[in-house]
KEKE-3310 file (N, C-alpha, C; in steps of 0.2 Angstrom, whole numbers, plus 5000, padded with zeros to 4 digits):
npx = (5004:5002:5004:4998:5002:4999:5003:4997:4982:4974:4986:5000:5013:5021:5020:5021:5026:5023:5028:5022:5017:5000:4996:5007:5019:5024:5030:5030:5019:5009:5010:5006:4993:4988:4989:4981:4966:4957:4956:4959:4953:4957:4960:4952:4950:4942:4948:4958:4949:4941:4952:4956:4945:4943:4954:4965:4971:4965:4958:4953:4942:4935:4936:4930:4933:4928:4926:4913:4913:4912:4916:4906:4900:4903:4907:4905:4909:4906:4911:4903:4907:4909:4912:4902:4895:4904:4916:4915:4902:4894:4898:4890:4877:4877:4877:4864:4856:4858:4850:4838:4833:4828:4835:4848:4852:4861:4872:4884:4889:4900:4913:4919:4933:4951:4966:4982:4995:5006:5005:5000:4989:4983:4971:4961:4952:4946:4944:4937:4947:4941:4930:4938:4944:4933:4927:4937:4937:4924:4924:4934:4928:4917:4922:4927:4915:4906:4912:4910:4898:4893:4887:4886:4887:4882:4886:4881:4886:4881:4887:4885:4882:4882:4879:4877:4871:4866:4864:4860:4862:4858:4867:4864:4859:4867:4867:4878:4879:4884:4889:4895:4909:4908:4905:4890:4884:4870:4858:4848:4838:4834:4830:4819:4810:4808:4802:4790:4784:4782:4773:4762:4759:4754:4742:4750:4766:4780:4793:4808:4822:4839:4850:4866:4884:4900:4915:4927:4940:4940:4929:4916:4899:4888:4872:4861:4850:4834:4825:4808:4795:4791:4777:4771:4774:4770:4761:4758:4751:4761:4771:4782:4784:4795:4792:4797:4794:4799:4811:4824:4826:4826:4837:4847:4847:4851:4864:4870:4867:4874:4887:4891:4894:4884:4875:4866:4864:4857:4842:4827:4814:4799:4793:4777:4777:4788:4798:4813:4821:4828:4817:4814:4812:4817:4831:4834:4831:4841:4853:4851:4853:4866:4873:4870:4877:4889:4895:4900:4910:4906:4898:4882:4868:4855:4840:4829:4814:4806:4793:4798:4812:4826:4836:4851:4859:4873:4882:4896)
npy = (4994:5011:5026:5043:5058:5075:5090:5102:5107:5105:5107:5102:5104:5098:5085:5068:5052:5035:5020:5005:4990:4989:4981:4979:4983:4996:5011:5024:5023:5021:5033:5042:5038:5042:5055:5060:5067:5062:5045:5037:5023:5014:5001:4991:4980:4969:4965:4975:4986:4982:4981:4994:5000:4993:4990:5000:5013:5028:5044:5048:5051:5038:5033:5023:5018:5009:4998:4989:4971:4970:4983:4992:5000:5012:5013:5021:5022:5031:5036:5042:5057:5055:5042:5032:5026:5015:5009:4995:4992:5000:4993:4981:4986:4991:4979:4975:4985:4981:4970:4974:4981:4976:4981:4980:4967:4960:4967:4963:4953:4942:4946:4939:4929:4929:4921:4926:4923:4911:4911:4909:4917:4919:4921:4933:4948:4960:4977:4991:5005:5018:5017:5015:5028:5036:5032:5036:5050:5053:5049:5057:5070:5068:5066:5079:5086:5079:5077:5088:5085:5078:5066:5048:5039:5030:5029:5025:5024:5021:5016:5010:5013:5027:5036:5042:5036:5040:5035:5037:5033:5035:5032:5018:5014:5005:4992:4985:4968:4957:4941:4926:4928:4933:4947:4954:4963:4972:4977:4991:4994:4982:4976:4984:4981:4967:4969:4974:4964:4955:4961:4961:4948:4944:4936:4926:4917:4922:4922:4920:4919:4923:4933:4937:4941:4934:4938:4930:4930:4941:4938:4942:4945:4950:4955:4957:4957:4949:4934:4934:4925:4910:4906:4894:4893:4889:4895:4898:4903:4897:4892:4892:4886:4887:4888:4882:4886:4892:4896:4890:4896:4909:4911:4907:4918:4928:4924:4925:4938:4946:4941:4930:4937:4939:4928:4913:4914:4910:4908:4917:4920:4925:4928:4929:4935:4944:4936:4930:4919:4903:4890:4872:4866:4877:4876:4864:4867:4877:4869:4862:4872:4875:4863:4863:4874:4870:4863:4872:4877:4887:4897:4895:4905:4911:4921:4928:4937:4947:4956:4970:4968:4958:4943:4935:4921:4911:4898:4888)
npz = (5000:4996:5005:5006:5013:5019:5027:5024:5020:5004:4998:4990:4994:5004:5002:5006:5002:5007:5005:5010:5019:5023:5033:5040:5053:5052:5058:5053:5045:5054:5062:5052:5049:5062:5062:5052:5044:5036:5030:5015:5007:4993:4989:4985:4992:5004:5015:5018:5020:5031:5040:5041:5046:5059:5065:5064:5074:5075:5074:5062:5048:5038:5021:5008:4992:4977:4962:4955:4951:4936:4933:4929:4938:4951:4968:4984:5001:5014:5029:5044:5053:5067:5067:5070:5060:5053:5041:5040:5044:5034:5023:5025:5025:5012:5004:5008:5002:4989:4988:4990:4979:4963:4952:4954:4953:4945:4949:4955:4947:4940:4928:4912:4913:4912:4908:4912:4916:4924:4937:4955:4956:4944:4937:4930:4926:4913:4914:4907:4902:4901:4910:4922:4923:4923:4935:4945:4943:4947:4961:4966:4964:4972:4985:4988:4989:4998:5010:5018:5024:5039:5041:5039:5023:5008:4992:4975:4959:4944:4928:4916:4903:4891:4901:4918:4932:4948:4965:4982:4999:5016:5030:5040:5057:5070:5083:5096:5102:5114:5116:5123:5120:5107:5096:5091:5078:5075:5064:5066:5058:5053:5066:5069:5059:5062:5074:5070:5063:5073:5081:5072:5071:5084:5094:5091:5089:5078:5065:5056:5044:5048:5040:5036:5039:5043:5053:5056:5061:5070:5078:5075:5071:5059:5058:5046:5037:5034:5029:5028:5037:5028:5017:5021:5034:5051:5064:5082:5098:5106:5099:5084:5068:5056:5039:5022:5009:4994:5000:4997:4984:4987:4996:4987:4978:4986:4989:4976:4972:4981:4979:4988:4999:5009:5019:5025:5043:5054:5064:5068:5081:5088:5105:5113:5126:5138:5140:5134:5135:5130:5126:5129:5117:5109:5112:5106:5093:5091:5092:5080:5071:5073:5070:5056:5052:5055:5045:5036:5044:5053:5066:5074:5075:5085:5088:5099:5101:5112:5121:5123:5122:5118:5114:5110:5104:5103:5096:5094)
capx = (5000:5006:5000:5000:4999:5001:5001:4994:4976:4973:4992:5005:5020:5024:5017:5026:5024:5025:5027:5022:5012:4995:4995:5013:5020:5028:5029:5029:5012:5005:5010:5003:4986:4986:4989:4976:4959:4954:4960:4955:4955:4956:4963:4947:4951:4938:4952:4960:4944:4940:4958:4956:4939:4942:4961:4969:4970:4965:4951:4952:4936:4938:4932:4932:4930:4929:4922:4910:4917:4912:4918:4901:4897:4907:4904:4909:4907:4909:4910:4901:4913:4910:4913:4897:4894:4910:4916:4912:4894:4892:4899:4885:4871:4878:4874:4857:4853:4858:4845:4831:4831:4830:4840:4855:4852:4867:4877:4890:4890:4907:4914:4923:4940:4956:4973:4988:5002:5006:5005:4994:4983:4983:4964:4959:4947:4948:4940:4939:4950:4936:4927:4943:4945:4927:4927:4942:4934:4918:4926:4938:4923:4912:4926:4927:4908:4902:4915:4907:4893:4895:4884:4888:4883:4884:4884:4882:4886:4880:4889:4886:4881:4886:4877:4879:4865:4868:4859:4863:4859:4861:4870:4859:4861:4868:4869:4882:4877:4889:4887:4900:4915:4906:4901:4885:4882:4863:4855:4842:4832:4831:4826:4812:4806:4806:4797:4783:4782:4780:4766:4757:4758:4751:4745:4755:4773:4782:4800:4811:4829:4843:4855:4872:4891:4905:4922:4929:4946:4938:4924:4910:4894:4884:4865:4860:4843:4830:4820:4802:4792:4788:4770:4769:4775:4765:4761:4753:4753:4766:4776:4783:4788:4797:4791:4802:4792:4803:4817:4830:4827:4828:4844:4852:4847:4855:4871:4872:4867:4880:4893:4892:4896:4879:4874:4862:4868:4853:4835:4824:4807:4796:4789:4772:4779:4794:4803:4817:4826:4827:4813:4817:4812:4822:4838:4834:4832:4848:4857:4850:4856:4873:4875:4869:4882:4896:4897:4904:4914:4903:4894:4875:4865:4847:4838:4822:4812:4801:4789:4803:4819:4828:4842:4855:4863:4878:4886:4901)
capy = (5000:5018:5031:5050:5063:5082:5094:5108:5105:5108:5109:5096:5106:5094:5078:5062:5045:5030:5013:5001:4985:4992:4976:4978:4988:5002:5016:5030:5023:5022:5040:5045:5037:5045:5063:5061:5069:5057:5039:5035:5016:5013:4995:4986:4974:4969:4964:4981:4990:4980:4983:5001:5001:4991:4989:5006:5018:5035:5048:5050:5048:5033:5032:5017:5018:5003:4997:4982:4967:4971:4989:4996:5004:5014:5013:5025:5021:5037:5035:5048:5061:5052:5035:5028:5023:5013:5006:4988:4993:5003:4988:4977:4990:4991:4972:4974:4989:4978:4965:4978:4983:4972:4983:4978:4959:4958:4972:4960:4947:4942:4946:4933:4929:4927:4919:4930:4921:4905:4912:4907:4922:4921:4922:4940:4951:4966:4983:4996:5011:5023:5016:5017:5035:5039:5030:5040:5057:5053:5048:5063:5075:5067:5067:5086:5088:5075:5077:5093:5082:5074:5060:5043:5039:5025:5031:5020:5027:5016:5019:5004:5015:5033:5041:5040:5036:5040:5033:5038:5030:5037:5026:5015:5014:4998:4991:4979:4964:4953:4934:4921:4930:4936:4953:4954:4970:4971:4983:4994:4994:4975:4975:4988:4976:4961:4971:4975:4957:4952:4964:4959:4941:4943:4933:4920:4918:4922:4922:4921:4917:4928:4934:4941:4939:4933:4940:4924:4932:4946:4935:4947:4942:4955:4953:4962:4957:4943:4931:4933:4918:4908:4906:4888:4892:4887:4899:4898:4907:4894:4889:4894:4882:4890:4884:4882:4888:4897:4898:4889:4901:4916:4910:4907:4925:4932:4923:4927:4946:4949:4938:4926:4941:4938:4921:4911:4913:4907:4909:4921:4919:4929:4926:4934:4939:4948:4931:4929:4913:4897:4884:4866:4866:4882:4873:4859:4871:4880:4864:4860:4877:4874:4857:4864:4879:4867:4860:4877:4879:4893:4896:4895:4910:4911:4927:4928:4944:4948:4962:4976:4966:4952:4939:4932:4915:4909:4892:4885)
capz = (5000:4996:5008:5005:5018:5018:5033:5021:5016:4998:4995:4989:4995:5009:5001:5008:5000:5011:5002:5015:5019:5027:5038:5044:5059:5050:5063:5050:5043:5060:5063:5047:5051:5068:5061:5046:5045:5031:5027:5009:5005:4986:4988:4982:4996:5010:5021:5020:5022:5038:5045:5042:5050:5065:5069:5064:5079:5072:5074:5055:5045:5033:5015:5004:4985:4973:4957:4955:4947:4929:4931:4927:4944:4956:4975:4989:5007:5018:5036:5048:5056:5073:5066:5072:5054:5051:5035:5039:5044:5028:5018:5026:5022:5004:5002:5009:4997:4983:4988:4990:4972:4958:4947:4956:4954:4942:4950:4958:4943:4938:4920:4909:4916:4907:4911:4909:4918:4927:4944:4958:4956:4937:4934:4931:4921:4910:4915:4902:4905:4902:4917:4927:4923:4926:4942:4948:4943:4952:4968:4968:4965:4978:4992:4989:4990:5003:5017:5022:5028:5045:5041:5035:5017:5003:4985:4970:4953:4938:4922:4911:4896:4891:4906:4924:4937:4955:4970:4988:5005:5022:5034:5045:5064:5072:5090:5097:5107:5115:5119:5123:5117:5100:5095:5086:5075:5073:5061:5069:5053:5054:5072:5069:5054:5066:5079:5067:5061:5079:5083:5068:5072:5090:5100:5089:5087:5071:5065:5050:5043:5048:5034:5038:5038:5048:5053:5061:5065:5075:5081:5074:5067:5056:5057:5041:5035:5035:5025:5032:5037:5022:5018:5024:5041:5056:5070:5087:5104:5110:5095:5077:5064:5050:5033:5017:5003:4990:5004:4993:4979:4990:4998:4981:4975:4991:4988:4969:4971:4985:4978:4994:5005:5014:5019:5031:5049:5059:5064:5074:5082:5094:5111:5115:5132:5138:5141:5128:5136:5126:5129:5128:5109:5106:5113:5101:5086:5090:5090:5073:5067:5074:5066:5049:5050:5056:5039:5033:5050:5055:5072:5073:5078:5086:5091:5101:5102:5117:5121:5122:5123:5113:5116:5104:5107:5098:5098:5088)
cpx = (5004:5001:5003:4998:5002:4999:4998:4988:4975:4980:4996:5012:5024:5022:5023:5022:5027:5023:5028:5016:5007:4994:5001:5013:5025:5026:5027:5022:5007:5004:5006:4995:4984:4985:4984:4969:4955:4958:4956:4958:4953:4959:4958:4948:4946:4943:4956:4955:4942:4946:4957:4950:4939:4949:4966:4967:4971:4958:4949:4946:4939:4933:4934:4929:4932:4924:4918:4914:4918:4915:4913:4897:4903:4904:4908:4906:4910:4906:4907:4907:4914:4911:4908:4895:4901:4910:4913:4905:4891:4893:4893:4878:4871:4875:4867:4853:4853:4852:4838:4828:4833:4835:4847:4856:4859:4873:4884:4892:4897:4908:4918:4930:4945:4962:4978:4995:5001:5006:4999:4988:4982:4976:4962:4954:4949:4942:4942:4942:4946:4932:4931:4943:4939:4926:4931:4939:4928:4919:4930:4933:4919:4916:4926:4920:4905:4906:4913:4901:4895:4892:4887:4884:4886:4881:4886:4881:4886:4882:4890:4885:4885:4883:4878:4873:4868:4862:4863:4859:4862:4862:4864:4863:4862:4869:4873:4880:4882:4887:4893:4906:4914:4903:4897:4883:4875:4861:4849:4836:4829:4827:4820:4808:4804:4801:4790:4780:4779:4773:4761:4754:4754:4744:4749:4762:4774:4790:4802:4818:4833:4849:4860:4879:4895:4911:4925:4935:4945:4932:4918:4905:4889:4877:4862:4853:4840:4826:4814:4799:4789:4781:4767:4772:4769:4766:4756:4755:4759:4772:4776:4787:4789:4796:4797:4800:4796:4809:4823:4832:4829:4835:4849:4852:4851:4862:4874:4872:4872:4886:4896:4895:4891:4877:4869:4866:4864:4846:4833:4817:4805:4793:4783:4773:4785:4800:4807:4822:4823:4822:4817:4818:4817:4829:4839:4835:4839:4853:4857:4854:4864:4876:4875:4875:4889:4899:4902:4909:4912:4899:4887:4872:4857:4846:4831:4820:4806:4797:4793:4810:4820:4834:4845:4859:4867:4882:4890:4901)
cpy = (5006:5023:5038:5054:5070:5086:5101:5106:5109:5109:5102:5098:5101:5087:5073:5056:5040:5023:5008:4996:4988:4987:4975:4983:4993:5008:5022:5029:5024:5029:5044:5044:5041:5053:5065:5063:5064:5051:5037:5028:5015:5006:4990:4979:4974:4968:4970:4986:4988:4982:4990:5003:4999:4990:4995:5011:5025:5038:5050:5047:5043:5033:5027:5018:5012:5003:4990:4978:4968:4979:4994:5000:5006:5015:5017:5024:5027:5037:5042:5051:5057:5045:5030:5023:5021:5010:4999:4988:4995:4997:4983:4980:4990:4984:4972:4979:4985:4973:4968:4980:4979:4974:4982:4971:4957:4963:4969:4954:4948:4942:4940:4934:4927:4925:4922:4928:4914:4905:4910:4911:4924:4923:4929:4942:4958:4971:4988:5002:5017:5023:5017:5024:5039:5038:5035:5047:5057:5053:5055:5069:5074:5068:5075:5088:5085:5075:5083:5091:5078:5067:5054:5042:5033:5028:5026:5024:5021:5019:5014:5007:5022:5038:5038:5041:5035:5039:5034:5035:5032:5031:5024:5015:5006:4998:4985:4975:4959:4946:4929:4922:4933:4942:4953:4961:4969:4977:4985:4994:4987:4974:4978:4983:4970:4963:4972:4969:4954:4955:4962:4952:4939:4941:4927:4922:4919:4922:4923:4918:4923:4928:4939:4939:4938:4936:4935:4927:4937:4944:4940:4944:4949:4952:4958:4963:4950:4940:4930:4926:4916:4907:4899:4887:4891:4891:4898:4902:4904:4891:4893:4889:4885:4886:4885:4884:4894:4899:4896:4894:4908:4916:4910:4914:4929:4931:4926:4935:4949:4946:4934:4930:4941:4931:4919:4911:4910:4909:4914:4919:4924:4925:4931:4938:4942:4943:4929:4923:4908:4892:4878:4865:4871:4879:4868:4862:4874:4875:4862:4865:4877:4868:4859:4869:4876:4864:4865:4880:4886:4892:4897:4901:4910:4917:4926:4935:4944:4954:4968:4974:4960:4949:4936:4927:4913:4903:4890:4878)
cpz = (5000:5000:5007:5010:5017:5024:5030:5017:5010:4994:4995:4990:4999:5008:5002:5006:5005:5008:5008:5015:5025:5033:5042:5050:5058:5054:5059:5047:5048:5062:5058:5048:5057:5067:5055:5048:5041:5029:5021:5007:4997:4984:4985:4986:5003:5016:5023:5023:5030:5043:5046:5047:5058:5069:5069:5069:5076:5073:5067:5052:5039:5027:5011:4997:4981:4967:4958:4950:4940:4927:4929:4932:4949:4963:4980:4996:5011:5025:5039:5052:5063:5073:5068:5066:5051:5044:5034:5040:5038:5023:5019:5023:5015:5001:5002:5004:4990:4982:4988:4984:4967:4952:4948:4956:4950:4944:4952:4953:4940:4930:4918:4911:4911:4911:4908:4911:4921:4934:4948:4958:4948:4934:4935:4926:4918:4912:4910:4905:4906:4908:4923:4928:4926:4933:4947:4949:4948:4959:4970:4969:4971:4985:4993:4992:4997:5010:5021:5026:5033:5045:5037:5029:5012:4997:4980:4963:4948:4932:4917:4904:4896:4895:4912:4929:4944:4960:4977:4994:5011:5026:5039:5052:5066:5080:5090:5103:5108:5119:5118:5119:5110:5101:5090:5084:5072:5070:5064:5064:5053:5060:5072:5064:5058:5071:5076:5065:5068:5081:5079:5069:5079:5090:5098:5089:5080:5071:5057:5050:5044:5043:5037:5036:5044:5047:5058:5065:5070:5079:5081:5070:5065:5055:5053:5039:5036:5029:5029:5032:5031:5023:5021:5031:5045:5062:5075:5093:5108:5106:5088:5074:5057:5044:5028:5010:5000:4994:5000:4988:4981:4992:4992:4978:4980:4990:4981:4969:4975:4984:4984:5000:5011:5014:5025:5037:5055:5058:5069:5075:5088:5099:5112:5121:5132:5139:5134:5130:5132:5130:5127:5120:5106:5107:5107:5094:5085:5089:5083:5069:5067:5070:5059:5047:5051:5050:5035:5039:5052:5061:5070:5077:5079:5090:5093:5103:5106:5116:5120:5123:5118:5116:5110:5107:5101:5100:5092:5088)
residu = (MET:THR:SER:PHE:CYS:SER:ASP:GLN:VAL:GLY:SER:PHE:THR:ASP:LEU:VAL:ALA:ILE:ALA:SER:ASP:VAL:PHE:GLY:LYS:ASP:LYS:SER:LEU:SER:LEU:ALA:PHE:GLY:GLN:SER:ASP:ILE:ILE:LEU:ASP:ALA:SER:ALA:SER:ILE:ALA:VAL:GLU:ARG:HIS:LEU:ALA:LEU:ASP:VAL:GLN:SER:ASP:ALA:ARG:ARG:ILE:SER:CYS:PHE:LEU:ASN:PRO:GLN:GLY:THR:ALA:THR:ILE:MET:LEU:LEU:GLU:SER:VAL:ASP:ARG:SER:ALA:ARG:LEU:ASP:LEU:LEU:GLU:MET:GLN:TYR:TYR:ARG:GLU:LEU:LEU:LYS:ASP:GLY:LYS:TYR:SER:ASP:HIS:MET:SER:LEU:PRO:GLU:THR:MET:ILE:TYR:SER:GLY:THR:CYS:ARG:SER:ILE:SER:SER:ARG:ILE:SER:GLN:ASP:ASN:ILE:SER:LEU:SER:ALA:ALA:LEU:CYS:CYS:LYS:ALA:ILE:LYS:LEU:HIS:THR:SER:ASN:ALA:CYS:GLY:GLU:ILE:ILE:ILE:TRP:THR:HIS:ALA:THR:ASP:SER:VAL:GLU:LYS:GLU:SER:PHE:MET:ALA:ASP:LYS:TRP:ILE:THR:TYR:GLU:TYR:ASN:GLY:TRP:LYS:VAL:GLU:LEU:SER:LEU:THR:LEU:LEU:SER:GLU:MET:ARG:THR:ASP:ARG:GLU:LYS:ALA:LEU:PRO:ASN:GLU:THR:GLY:GLY:VAL:LEU:ILE:GLY:ALA:TYR:ASP:ILE:ALA:ARG:LYS:ARG:ILE:TYR:VAL:VAL:CYS:GLN:VAL:ARG:ALA:PRO:GLU:ASP:SER:ILE:SER:SER:PRO:THR:SER:PHE:ILE:ARG:GLY:CYS:ALA:ASN:LEU:PRO:GLU:ARG:LEU:LYS:TYR:ILE:HIS:GLU:THR:THR:LEU:ASP:ASN:LEU:THR:TYR:ILE:GLY:GLU:TRP:HIS:SER:HIS:PRO:SER:ALA:ASN:THR:GLN:ARG:SER:THR:ASP:ASP:ILE:LYS:LEU:HIS:LYS:ALA:ILE:VAL:ASP:TYR:ASN:ARG:GLU:ASN:CYS:LEU:PRO:GLY:CYS:MET:MET:ILE:LEU:GLY:THR:ASP:ASN:PHE:SER:ILE:PHE:ILE:ASP:GLU)
# end
């Protein structure tokens, strides 16, 4: 990674280039991060983005800019000034926005690949230079305009043709829930949606499938969205049996649209009372979730929603 810093805003008089590994322990890079107002990530690497968001010690606002796989769209993740809307949380919201609008169904589709050498990373793809140049110009202009706003934001520019379509999304709010050494990042938009579903189902229970992502190295789980109770689900005041109608097709769509960045992480259901502890049947269900996820070496998550509270249970 090459990092550039200047102690004169708008001036390149004292520009310094640091050629260093962002994951290394270069003191000059750490110092530059600590003295910066903005850290711009143009690596197109999820690992770098997560590292900047969660591991780098700095008060600087983070911005991440990248192209979709085909190079037909440019995305900018802009943290809020107070960093409550971090890059990793904006990344998760970005995936959810792709799922909400059918026009983004092929946004993450992979282009045809080519082999250009015999190295271990030989498979690559071609992106038109005009898309690269346009993307760089859009990001440069947006950074100048949008950093005056203290709020977090996601911007998607689609430029598959000779015009540019822009769509912006204000950053969602999240809460952190801790259980058994894991940190669960829960979208408040999703929590509100589940509370509405619970109220509509009363006096019966209801539920659905939890969709999210894992950061195993940091023991974080992101609970991003849900697949609502399929139409063949069975509800009563004392139980909820989640159905399967159209569920495989929906999960396949989620995987394809987000390029496997979002996946099944577990189940949620409601209790008509304030009690959110697991019943005997709930414990059996959670074990089934854990057994299912174990095939992919992932923990299983269960969430129970009560009158005005909730509990999340995680088992490896």
